[in-house]
LOZA-193832 format. One record per residue (C-alpha): z, x negated, y; residue number from 1. Coordinates in nm, 4 decimals. Example, Ala and Ser with C-alpha at 12.3 -4.5 7.8 and 13.67 -1.06 7.14 Angstrom:
REM LOZA-193832
<site <0.7800, -1.2300, -0.4500>, 1>
<site <0.7140, -1.3670, -0.1060>, 2>
REM end
This chain:
REM LOZA-193832
<site <-0.7116, 1.1897, -0.1346>, 1>
<site <-0.6880, 1.4811, 0.1255>, 2>
<site <-0.6591, 1.3519, 0.5536>, 3>
<site <-0.3425, 1.4215, 0.7089>, 4>
<site <-0.3806, 1.5239, 1.0331>, 5>
<site <-0.1931, 1.3012, 1.2928>, 6>
<site <-0.0685, 1.5386, 1.5839>, 7>
<site <0.1664, 1.2162, 1.7103>, 8>
<site <-0.1047, 1.0012, 1.7800>, 9>
<site <-0.0663, 1.0239, 2.1954>, 10>
<site <0.3621, 0.9886, 2.1663>, 11>
<site <0.5603, 0.7228, 2.2266>, 12>
<site <0.7567, 0.5495, 1.9566>, 13>
<site <1.0594, 0.3826, 2.0884>, 14>
<site <1.3071, 0.1073, 2.0418>, 15>
<site <1.6514, 0.0969, 2.2251>, 16>
<site <1.5529, -0.1174, 2.5417>, 17>
<site <1.8084, -0.3778, 2.5283>, 18>
<site <1.6874, -0.4941, 2.1699>, 19>
<site <1.3148, -0.5627, 2.2175>, 20>
<site <1.3873, -0.9081, 2.1551>, 21>
<site <1.5500, -0.8149, 1.8482>, 22>
<site <1.2344, -0.6062, 1.7878>, 23>
<site <0.9932, -0.9400, 1.8125>, 24>
<site <1.2515, -1.1909, 1.6410>, 25>
<site <1.2870, -0.9923, 1.3480>, 26>
<site <0.9165, -0.8900, 1.2748>, 27>
<site <0.6209, -1.0600, 1.1945>, 28>
<site <0.4888, -1.0561, 1.5775>, 29>
<site <0.7813, -1.3777, 1.5872>, 30>
<site <0.5942, -1.6813, 1.6600>, 31>
<site <0.8276, -1.9651, 1.5913>, 32>
<site <0.8642, -2.2258, 1.9166>, 33>
<site <0.7433, -2.5109, 1.7008>, 34>
<site <0.4085, -2.3192, 1.5662>, 35>
<site <0.5157, -2.2560, 1.2498>, 36>
<site <0.4285, -1.9826, 1.0138>, 37>
<site <0.6345, -1.6527, 1.0233>, 38>
<site <0.9401, -1.6937, 0.7353>, 39>
<site <1.0266, -1.3820, 0.5565>, 40>
<site <1.3524, -1.4688, 0.5215>, 41>
<site <1.4392, -1.4797, 0.9257>, 42>
<site <1.1713, -1.2106, 1.0100>, 43>
<site <1.1693, -0.9647, 0.7651>, 44>
<site <0.9747, -0.6513, 0.8803>, 45>
<site <0.6278, -0.6782, 0.9165>, 46>
<site <0.5461, -0.4943, 1.1783>, 47>
<site <0.7384, -0.3375, 1.4691>, 48>
<site <0.7190, 0.0319, 1.3268>, 49>
<site <0.8693, -0.1308, 1.0174>, 50>
<site <1.1598, -0.1961, 1.1884>, 51>
<site <1.1598, 0.1369, 1.3327>, 52>
<site <1.1147, 0.2950, 0.9895>, 53>
<site <1.4219, 0.1708, 0.8327>, 54>
<site <1.6341, 0.1932, 1.1414>, 55>
<site <1.5302, 0.5510, 1.0905>, 56>
<site <1.6655, 0.5260, 0.7703>, 57>
<site <1.9772, 0.4067, 0.8688>, 58>
<site <2.0886, 0.6589, 1.1269>, 59>
<site <1.9968, 0.9540, 0.9020>, 60>
<site <2.2135, 0.8018, 0.6446>, 61>
<site <2.4804, 0.7530, 0.9430>, 62>
<site <2.3860, 1.1740, 0.9871>, 63>
<site <2.3394, 1.0668, 1.3675>, 64>
<site <2.0886, 1.0972, 1.6219>, 65>
<site <2.1585, 0.8905, 1.9587>, 66>
<site <2.0222, 0.9414, 2.2710>, 67>
<site <1.7229, 0.7371, 2.3638>, 68>
<site <1.7175, 0.7629, 2.7544>, 69>
<site <1.7738, 0.4031, 2.7541>, 70>
<site <1.4573, 0.3331, 2.5152>, 71>
<site <1.0881, 0.2324, 2.5660>, 72>
<site <0.8105, 0.2275, 2.3987>, 73>
<site <0.6777, -0.0145, 2.1351>, 74>
<site <0.3652, 0.1647, 2.0443>, 75>
<site <0.2030, 0.5258, 2.0389>, 76>
<site <0.2096, 0.7563, 1.7295>, 77>
<site <-0.1700, 0.5981, 1.6539>, 78>
<site <0.0248, 0.3700, 1.4125>, 79>
<site <0.1058, 0.6273, 1.2142>, 80>
<site <-0.2637, 0.6819, 1.1198>, 81>
<site <-0.2450, 0.3374, 0.8780>, 82>
<site <-0.0075, 0.4807, 0.6545>, 83>
<site <-0.0520, 0.8451, 0.6908>, 84>
<site <0.2661, 0.9355, 0.3980>, 85>
<site <0.5057, 0.8609, 0.7156>, 86>
<site <0.3593, 1.1912, 0.9005>, 87>
<site <0.5049, 1.3947, 0.6152>, 88>
<site <0.7764, 1.1813, 0.6076>, 89>
<site <0.8608, 1.2618, 0.9751>, 90>
<site <0.7690, 1.6218, 0.9460>, 91>
<site <1.0210, 1.6525, 0.6659>, 92>
<site <1.2884, 1.5115, 0.8588>, 93>
<site <1.2427, 1.7537, 1.1134>, 94>
<site <1.2427, 2.0172, 0.9155>, 95>
<site <1.5920, 1.9019, 0.7526>, 96>
<site <1.7235, 1.7988, 1.0773>, 97>
<site <1.6719, 2.1503, 1.2526>, 98>
<site <1.6522, 2.3533, 0.9450>, 99>
<site <1.3228, 2.4884, 1.0672>, 100>
<site <1.0008, 2.4421, 0.9371>, 101>
<site <0.8836, 2.5666, 1.3039>, 102>
<site <0.9389, 2.2497, 1.4379>, 103>
<site <0.6382, 2.0898, 1.3282>, 104>
<site <0.4390, 2.3034, 1.5928>, 105>
<site <0.6329, 2.0864, 1.8569>, 106>
<site <0.5055, 1.7271, 1.7753>, 107>
<site <0.7314, 1.5929, 2.0531>, 108>
<site <1.0267, 1.7085, 1.8982>, 109>
<site <0.9527, 1.5556, 1.5732>, 110>
<site <0.9077, 1.2486, 1.7527>, 111>
<site <1.1832, 1.2820, 1.9300>, 112>
<site <1.4290, 1.3166, 1.6196>, 113>
<site <1.2759, 1.0408, 1.4785>, 114>
<site <1.3225, 0.8127, 1.7610>, 115>
<site <1.6915, 0.9586, 1.8038>, 116>
<site <1.7804, 0.8115, 1.4395>, 117>
<site <1.6304, 0.5036, 1.5268>, 118>
<site <1.8518, 0.4771, 1.8149>, 119>
<site <2.1496, 0.4669, 1.6052>, 120>
<site <2.0181, 0.2902, 1.3280>, 121>
<site <1.8501, -0.0245, 1.5497>, 122>
<site <2.1976, -0.1658, 1.6567>, 123>
<site <2.3578, -0.1565, 1.2808>, 124>
<site <2.0448, -0.3194, 1.1431>, 125>
<site <2.0614, -0.5877, 1.4450>, 126>
<site <2.4230, -0.6663, 1.3556>, 127>
<site <2.3562, -0.7429, 1.0349>, 128>
<site <2.0216, -0.9527, 1.0766>, 129>
<site <2.2440, -1.1688, 1.3617>, 130>
<site <2.4978, -1.2385, 1.1039>, 131>
<site <2.3131, -1.5313, 0.8988>, 132>
<site <1.9951, -1.7635, 0.9636>, 133>
<site <1.7989, -1.5943, 0.6759>, 134>
<site <1.9123, -1.2430, 0.7292>, 135>
<site <1.7002, -1.0714, 0.5162>, 136>
<site <1.8937, -1.0755, 0.1851>, 137>
<site <2.2225, -0.8941, 0.4359>, 138>
<site <1.9556, -0.6461, 0.5279>, 139>
<site <1.8318, -0.5586, 0.2130>, 140>
<site <2.1726, -0.5389, 0.0345>, 141>
<site <2.2961, -0.3147, 0.3173>, 142>
<site <1.9713, -0.0722, 0.2884>, 143>
<site <2.0221, -0.0759, -0.1019>, 144>
<site <2.3664, 0.0231, -0.0606>, 145>
<site <2.2701, 0.2936, 0.1732>, 146>
<site <1.9953, 0.4285, -0.0910>, 147>
<site <2.2503, 0.4097, -0.3586>, 148>
<site <2.5292, 0.6039, -0.1402>, 149>
<site <2.2597, 0.9022, -0.1167>, 150>
<site <2.2299, 0.9448, -0.5013>, 151>
<site <2.3807, 1.2500, -0.6754>, 152>
<site <2.6519, 1.1769, -0.8899>, 153>
<site <2.4984, 1.0891, -1.2440>, 154>
<site <2.8079, 1.2422, -1.3835>, 155>
<site <2.7671, 1.6035, -1.1886>, 156>
<site <2.4314, 1.6326, -1.3529>, 157>
REM end
């Protein structure tokens, strides 16, 4: 398997500032007050980048990029080295968003686009996560519904 160059290692992956506690609460980073083990039903995302990634998908389905003026860094693009497929996906997303492959020559723009989609998706996901004591089920249903809504109509094929 060929290595993928990561032009994003020094760029900030961002999350809307006022959702910082939610980022912690709904990821594997969350530690219960009683010291008990992580409960995936209550904290469905393993890492911050996984929550961010799901939020990007929701933002894409909403077809909306939100300003990231009130966002803060949760990690740098170095995290993408662990999942190099994400680099390819981010670049494809940026190309689709701008309509030009030249965008991948501007790494900060690629990340700005991703952060903007995530800023759209985060409030939607958090709203769903807040509704139940075991939010994994509602988030899963919502994400499944979004994926299915993006599928071409089988009758038109």
